[in-house]
C-alpha positions as CSV (number, residue, x, y, z in Angstrom):
1,M,152.2,56.2,174.5
2,K,149.2,55.9,172.2
3,K,145.8,56.0,174.0
4,Y,142.2,55.3,173.0
5,V,138.9,56.4,174.3
6,L,135.9,54.1,174.7
7,S,132.7,56.1,174.4
8,F,129.1,55.1,175.2
9,N,125.6,56.0,174.2
10,S,124.3,55.5,177.8
11,T,125.6,55.9,181.3
12,H,124.4,52.4,182.0
13,H,127.1,51.0,179.6
14,A,129.7,53.4,180.9
15,I,129.2,52.1,184.5
16,L,129.0,48.5,183.3
17,A,132.3,49.0,181.4
18,E,134.0,50.6,184.4
19,G,133.0,47.6,186.5
20,V,134.4,45.2,183.9
21,F,137.7,47.2,183.7
22,K,138.0,47.1,187.5
23,S,137.3,43.4,187.8
24,E,139.9,42.7,185.1
25,A,142.4,44.9,186.9
26,M,143.0,47.1,183.8
27,E,144.5,50.5,183.9
28,Y,142.0,53.1,182.8
29,K,140.6,56.6,183.5
30,M,137.0,57.7,183.4
31,I,136.8,61.1,181.7
32,P,134.3,63.5,180.2
33,T,133.9,62.6,176.5
34,P,136.2,64.6,174.2
35,R,134.5,66.9,171.8
36,H,135.6,65.1,168.7
37,V,133.7,62.0,169.7
38,S,130.1,62.1,168.5
39,L,128.7,59.0,170.3
40,S,128.4,60.0,173.9
41,C,126.5,60.0,177.1
42,G,129.2,62.4,178.5
43,L,131.4,59.7,180.0
44,S,134.3,57.8,178.4
45,I,137.1,55.6,179.4
46,V,140.7,56.2,178.3
47,F,143.0,53.2,178.0
48,S,146.4,52.3,176.6
49,K,147.1,51.0,173.0
50,D,148.5,47.9,174.7
51,D,145.0,47.0,175.9
52,L,143.1,47.6,172.6
53,D,142.6,43.9,171.7
54,R,141.6,43.1,175.2
55,V,139.1,45.9,175.3
56,N,137.6,44.9,172.0
57,K,137.2,41.4,173.3
58,L,135.6,42.6,176.5
59,I,133.2,44.8,174.6
60,E,132.1,41.8,172.6
61,D,132.0,39.3,175.4
62,K,130.2,41.5,177.9
63,K,127.9,43.1,175.3
64,I,129.0,46.6,176.2
65,E,127.6,49.1,173.7
66,G,130.5,51.4,173.1
67,E,132.9,52.6,170.4
68,V,136.6,53.1,170.4
69,F,138.2,56.3,169.1
70,D,141.8,57.7,169.0
71,Y,142.5,59.9,171.9
């Protein structure tokens, strides 16, 4: 299954995003940021392709500063 990684420029946004994912009961995994991702505080969230639209809406609605990359 296709996966994406949500990367952040600060740990504040990584922790904020993790809280949002938890409160929305989404499936995700917090990981060290992959090397091919340039925007990074060192933490990223991996999630399923099925959740891409939902994640993009949450990023916008919750004002989370992050960027989505192929995993």
